[in-house]
C-alpha positions as CSV (number, residue, x, y, z in Angstrom):
1,M,139.0,59.2,92.9
2,S,136.4,61.1,94.9
3,Q,138.2,64.3,94.3
4,T,138.3,63.6,90.6
5,I,134.6,63.1,90.6
6,N,134.0,66.2,92.6
7,T,136.3,68.2,90.2
8,T,134.4,66.8,87.2
9,A,131.0,67.7,88.7
10,Q,132.2,71.3,89.4
11,T,133.5,71.6,85.9
12,D,130.1,70.5,84.5
13,D,128.3,72.9,86.8
14,G,130.5,75.7,85.8
15,R,130.0,74.9,82.1
16,E,126.1,74.9,82.6
17,A,126.2,78.2,84.5
18,A,128.4,79.7,81.8
19,S,126.1,78.4,79.1
20,A,123.0,79.7,80.9
21,S,124.7,83.1,81.4
22,T,125.6,83.2,77.6
23,G,122.0,82.3,76.8
24,M,120.6,85.0,79.0
25,R,122.8,87.7,77.5
26,E,121.9,86.4,74.0
27,L,118.2,86.6,74.9
28,R,118.5,90.1,76.4
29,A,120.4,91.2,73.2
30,V,117.5,89.9,71.1
31,T,114.9,91.8,73.2
32,H,117.0,95.0,73.0
33,R,116.5,95.1,69.2
34,F,112.8,95.4,69.7
35,Q,112.7,98.1,72.4
36,T,112.2,100.9,69.9
37,A,108.8,102.7,69.4
38,V,107.5,103.2,65.9
39,P,105.5,106.4,66.1
40,R,103.7,105.8,62.9
41,T,102.6,102.3,63.9
42,A,101.4,103.7,67.3
43,A,99.5,106.5,65.7
44,W,97.7,104.0,63.5
45,Q,96.8,101.9,66.4
46,L,95.2,104.9,68.0
47,A,93.2,105.7,64.9
48,T,92.0,102.2,64.3
49,T,91.1,101.9,68.0
50,F,89.4,105.2,69.0
51,L,87.4,105.8,65.7
52,P,85.6,102.5,65.8
53,L,85.0,102.9,69.5
54,L,83.6,106.3,69.2
55,M,81.4,105.2,66.4
56,L,80.1,102.3,68.5
57,L,79.4,104.6,71.4
58,A,77.5,107.0,69.2
59,A,75.5,104.2,67.7
60,M,74.7,102.9,71.2
61,H,73.3,106.2,72.4
62,T,71.4,106.7,69.1
63,G,69.9,103.3,69.3
64,L,68.6,103.8,72.8
65,A,65.8,105.7,71.3
66,L,64.6,102.3,69.8
67,G,65.1,100.3,73.1
68,W,67.6,99.2,75.7
69,W,68.7,96.1,73.8
70,W,70.7,98.3,71.5
71,A,73.0,99.1,74.5
72,L,73.4,95.5,75.2
73,A,74.0,94.4,71.5
74,L,76.6,97.1,70.9
75,G,78.0,97.1,74.4
76,L,80.0,93.8,73.8
77,P,82.0,95.0,70.8
78,A,82.5,98.4,72.5
79,A,83.8,96.5,75.5
80,G,86.3,94.6,73.4
81,M,87.5,98.0,72.0
82,V,87.9,99.3,75.6
83,V,90.1,96.3,76.5
84,R,92.3,97.3,73.5
85,V,92.3,101.0,74.9
86,F,93.5,99.6,78.2
87,A,96.3,97.6,76.5
88,L,97.4,100.8,74.8
89,Q,97.3,102.6,78.1
90,H,99.3,99.8,79.5
91,D,102.1,100.3,76.9
92,C,102.0,104.1,77.6
93,G,102.6,103.3,81.3
94,H,105.7,101.3,80.3
95,G,106.9,104.1,78.0
96,S,106.8,101.8,75.0
97,L,103.9,102.9,72.8
98,F,105.6,106.1,71.6
99,G,109.1,107.2,71.8
100,T,108.8,110.1,74.2
101,P,107.6,110.1,77.8
102,R,105.5,113.3,77.1
103,T,103.5,111.7,74.3
104,N,103.1,108.4,76.2
105,D,101.8,110.3,79.2
106,L,99.4,112.4,77.2
107,V,97.9,109.3,75.4
108,G,97.8,107.3,78.6
109,R,95.7,109.9,80.2
110,L,93.5,110.1,77.3
111,C,92.9,106.4,77.4
112,S,92.1,106.7,81.2
113,L,88.8,108.5,80.2
114,F,87.6,105.4,78.5
115,T,89.1,102.8,80.9
116,F,88.2,104.6,84.1
117,T,91.7,103.8,85.3
118,P,93.8,106.6,86.8
119,Y,96.9,106.6,84.6
120,G,99.7,107.7,87.0
121,H,98.4,105.7,89.9
122,W,98.1,102.5,88.0
123,R,101.4,103.0,86.3
124,R,103.3,103.0,89.6
125,Q,101.4,100.1,91.0
126,H,102.0,98.1,87.9
127,A,105.7,98.8,88.0
128,G,105.7,97.2,91.5
129,H,104.0,94.1,90.0
130,H,106.8,93.8,87.5
131,A,109.4,93.9,90.3
132,V,108.0,91.1,92.3
133,W,105.9,88.7,90.1
134,N,106.5,85.0,90.8
135,D,108.8,85.8,93.7
136,L,107.4,84.0,96.7
137,D,109.4,86.0,99.2
138,R,108.3,89.4,97.7
139,R,104.6,88.8,96.9
140,D,102.2,91.7,96.8
141,R,100.3,91.5,100.0
142,G,97.9,94.4,99.1
143,T,94.7,94.2,97.1
144,D,96.2,92.2,94.2
145,I,94.3,89.0,94.2
146,Y,94.6,88.2,90.5
147,S,98.4,87.7,89.9
148,T,99.7,86.7,93.3
149,C,99.1,83.5,95.3
150,E,99.3,81.7,98.6
151,T,101.1,78.5,99.3
152,V,99.4,75.4,100.4
153,A,101.3,75.6,103.6
154,E,100.0,79.1,104.2
155,Y,96.4,78.0,103.2
156,R,96.7,75.1,105.7
157,A,97.8,77.5,108.5
158,M,94.9,79.8,108.0
159,G,92.5,77.8,110.1
160,P,89.0,76.7,109.1
161,R,87.3,80.1,109.5
162,R,89.9,82.0,107.5
163,R,90.0,79.3,104.8
164,R,86.3,79.5,104.4
165,A,86.5,83.2,103.9
166,Y,89.3,82.8,101.4
167,R,87.4,80.3,99.4
168,I,84.4,82.7,99.4
169,L,86.4,85.7,98.2
170,R,88.0,83.7,95.5
171,H,84.8,82.0,94.2
172,P,84.8,82.5,90.4
173,L,81.4,84.2,90.6
174,L,82.8,86.8,92.8
175,M,86.4,87.0,91.4
176,L,85.7,87.0,87.7
177,L,82.2,88.4,87.5
178,V,81.3,90.7,90.4
179,F,84.7,92.2,91.6
180,P,86.2,93.3,88.1
181,P,83.6,96.0,87.3
182,L,83.8,97.2,90.8
183,V,87.5,97.6,90.6
184,F,87.3,99.9,87.5
185,L,84.2,101.8,88.5
186,A,84.6,102.0,92.3
187,L,88.0,101.0,93.6
188,Y,90.0,103.2,91.0
189,R,88.0,106.2,92.4
190,V,90.3,106.2,95.5
191,P,94.1,105.9,95.8
192,Y,94.0,102.5,97.3
193,D,97.3,100.9,98.2
194,A,99.1,104.3,97.7
195,P,101.2,105.5,100.6
196,I,100.9,109.1,101.6
197,G,104.2,109.8,100.0
198,W,102.8,109.0,96.6
199,G,101.6,112.6,96.1
200,R,101.6,112.4,92.2
201,E,99.7,109.2,92.3
202,H,97.1,110.6,94.6
203,R,96.7,113.6,92.3
204,S,96.4,111.2,89.3
205,V,93.3,109.6,91.0
206,H,91.6,112.9,91.8
207,L,92.4,114.6,88.5
208,T,91.1,111.5,86.6
209,N,87.9,111.6,88.7
210,L,87.5,115.2,87.9
211,S,88.0,114.6,84.2
212,L,85.4,111.9,84.2
213,L,83.0,114.0,86.1
214,V,83.3,116.9,83.5
215,L,83.2,114.5,80.5
216,Y,80.4,112.2,81.5
217,G,78.5,115.0,83.4
218,S,78.4,117.1,80.2
219,L,77.2,114.0,78.2
220,S,74.5,113.5,80.8
221,L,73.3,117.0,80.4
222,A,73.1,116.6,76.6
223,L,71.8,113.0,76.4
224,G,70.3,112.3,79.9
225,F,71.8,110.6,83.0
226,G,70.0,107.3,82.4
227,A,71.3,106.9,78.9
228,V,74.9,107.7,79.7
229,A,74.9,105.5,82.9
230,A,73.4,102.6,80.8
231,G,76.1,103.1,78.3
232,I,78.9,103.1,80.8
233,L,77.6,99.9,82.4
234,A,77.0,98.1,79.2
235,V,80.6,98.7,78.2
236,M,82.5,98.6,81.4
237,V,81.0,95.6,83.1
238,P,82.0,93.2,80.3
239,A,85.3,95.1,79.7
240,G,86.2,94.9,83.3
241,I,85.4,91.2,83.4
242,A,87.4,90.4,80.2
243,G,90.4,92.6,81.3
244,V,90.7,91.1,84.8
245,W,90.3,87.4,83.3
246,L,93.1,88.3,80.8
247,F,95.4,89.6,83.5
248,S,94.7,86.6,85.8
249,V,95.4,83.9,83.2
250,Q,98.6,85.5,82.2
251,H,100.0,84.9,85.8
252,R,98.1,82.0,87.2
253,F,97.7,78.8,85.4
254,E,98.5,75.1,85.5
255,G,102.2,74.9,84.7
256,V,103.3,78.3,86.0
257,H,106.3,78.3,88.2
258,W,107.0,80.3,91.4
259,A,110.4,80.6,93.1
260,R,111.9,81.8,96.3
261,H,113.8,85.1,96.0
262,K,117.3,83.4,96.0
263,A,116.3,81.2,93.0
264,W,114.4,84.0,91.2
265,D,115.7,85.6,88.0
266,R,114.0,87.7,85.4
267,V,114.6,85.4,82.4
268,S,113.4,82.3,84.2
269,A,110.5,84.1,85.7
270,S,109.4,85.5,82.3
271,L,109.6,82.2,80.5
272,A,108.3,80.0,83.3
273,G,106.2,82.4,85.4
274,S,104.2,84.1,82.5
275,S,102.0,82.5,80.0
276,Y,102.0,82.5,76.2
277,L,98.3,83.0,75.8
278,R,97.5,81.7,72.4
279,L,94.4,83.6,71.2
280,P,92.4,83.7,68.0
281,A,93.4,86.6,65.6
282,V,90.5,88.8,66.6
283,M,91.1,88.5,70.3
284,R,94.9,88.9,69.7
285,W,94.1,92.2,68.0
286,L,91.7,93.3,70.8
287,T,94.3,92.6,73.5
288,A,97.1,94.2,71.5
289,S,99.2,90.9,71.5
290,L,99.5,90.9,75.3
291,G,99.1,87.2,75.0
292,F,102.8,87.2,74.5
293,H,103.1,88.0,78.2
294,H,106.4,86.1,78.6
295,V,108.1,88.5,76.1
296,H,106.5,91.5,77.9
297,H,107.7,90.5,81.4
298,L,111.3,89.9,80.1
299,A,111.3,93.4,78.3
300,P,108.5,95.7,79.2
301,R,109.8,98.4,76.9
302,I,108.8,96.3,73.8
303,P,105.7,98.0,72.3
304,N,102.8,95.7,71.8
305,Y,103.1,95.8,67.9
306,L,106.7,94.1,68.2
307,L,105.9,91.4,70.8
308,E,105.2,88.7,68.3
309,S,108.2,89.6,66.2
310,C,110.4,89.4,69.3
311,H,108.8,86.0,70.2
312,D,109.7,84.6,66.8
313,A,113.2,86.0,67.0
314,H,114.6,83.5,69.5
315,P,113.7,79.8,70.1
316,A,113.9,80.2,73.9
317,F,110.6,82.0,73.8
318,A,109.0,78.9,72.5
319,T,109.7,77.2,75.9
320,A,107.1,79.4,77.6
321,K,104.0,77.5,78.7
322,V,101.3,77.9,76.0
323,V,97.8,78.4,77.3
324,T,95.0,77.9,74.8
325,L,91.7,79.8,75.0
326,R,90.0,76.5,76.1
327,E,92.6,76.1,78.9
328,A,92.4,79.8,80.0
329,F,88.9,79.3,81.3
330,S,90.0,76.8,83.9
331,A,93.3,78.6,84.6
332,P,92.0,80.9,87.3
333,D,91.1,78.0,89.4
334,H,94.8,77.4,90.1
335,L,95.3,79.6,93.1
336,L,97.7,77.9,95.5
337,W,101.4,77.0,95.0
338,D,102.4,73.7,96.4
339,E,106.1,74.1,97.2
340,E,106.6,70.4,97.8
341,A,105.3,69.3,94.4
342,G,106.4,72.4,92.6
343,R,103.0,73.1,91.0
344,M,99.9,75.2,91.2
345,V,96.9,73.4,92.6
346,T,93.1,74.3,92.9
347,L,91.3,74.9,96.2
348,K,89.6,71.5,95.7
349,E,93.0,69.8,95.5
350,A,94.2,71.6,98.6
351,D,91.2,70.8,100.6
352,R,91.5,67.2,99.7
353,L,95.1,67.2,100.8
354,L,94.1,68.7,104.1
355,R,91.4,65.9,104.6
356,T,93.7,63.1,103.8
357,G,96.9,64.4,105.0
358,R,98.7,63.1,102.1
359,P,101.4,65.0,100.2
360,S,100.5,66.6,96.9
361,P,101.2,64.5,93.8
362,A,104.1,65.8,91.7
């Protein structure tokens, strides 16, 4: 009797595994259909992004003659356009915006002059992110504090002094308002987290810095250093804040799932470890549809203009965790993974657990 039960259980497990395997193959086949660039669409995206951005930047510098408030008033829409430029640069880094590597690299480097992000260096680091996201045993231990996490057990083992420093560095005021502009304007000026062997990536940083110096140095000679600096800050501060916030809520939110390496697979990590950030139409356009991040992580070669179509092509994509704009503002508070409960918790919840010694609620 026991043997019959065991045989039946093994048969059921085998059927479930076979069904899951078939579902994965089907899902991969669906994504494969959308991994083809459409150059005409990509060119239209460049035109409708860079022309308005250049017009906004020109209006900002013209309006400075009437007062500094012009820079502040026009800086926000210009920042939104820079976020879109970064999204296009992101696609180039994945080789998905255009059909050829040469065109993607050329456009990606052009975008870097507006995003202040060294294209080659960022591309390789971002590829590393795609290899390890939501894998607890292969987490990025470098400077990535926006998509990785610590576990509650690791937080408990830090000790009072380290926990205090951890809480300070991850306070929303620092993480989401102070650090992001510094990342784009200062940190990206050096080849941080790049081993000596990354020669091309080091050169990418230095060549980007040289290009920025020539471009904005020339503009400073023509328009004045103060005016150019004011324009850069008025655009890059809100753009950096918005871009980092977007990246953070795509990976850390209530309902996200992390797994140990043995249990990790790309399909599950994409659908359960990346958000479907449901944004209003204007924000969806400004972010180049990267709210469909669960689709992007499963198939990074899908260009942004096909992500929504791919999402609609298979019902499995609807199982991804939907994060609304309202929920997204509280999502970055979920910093720690509670392995016992299988959920993300906030620092306040973790501190309460430490005080009471009670297990985290499931």
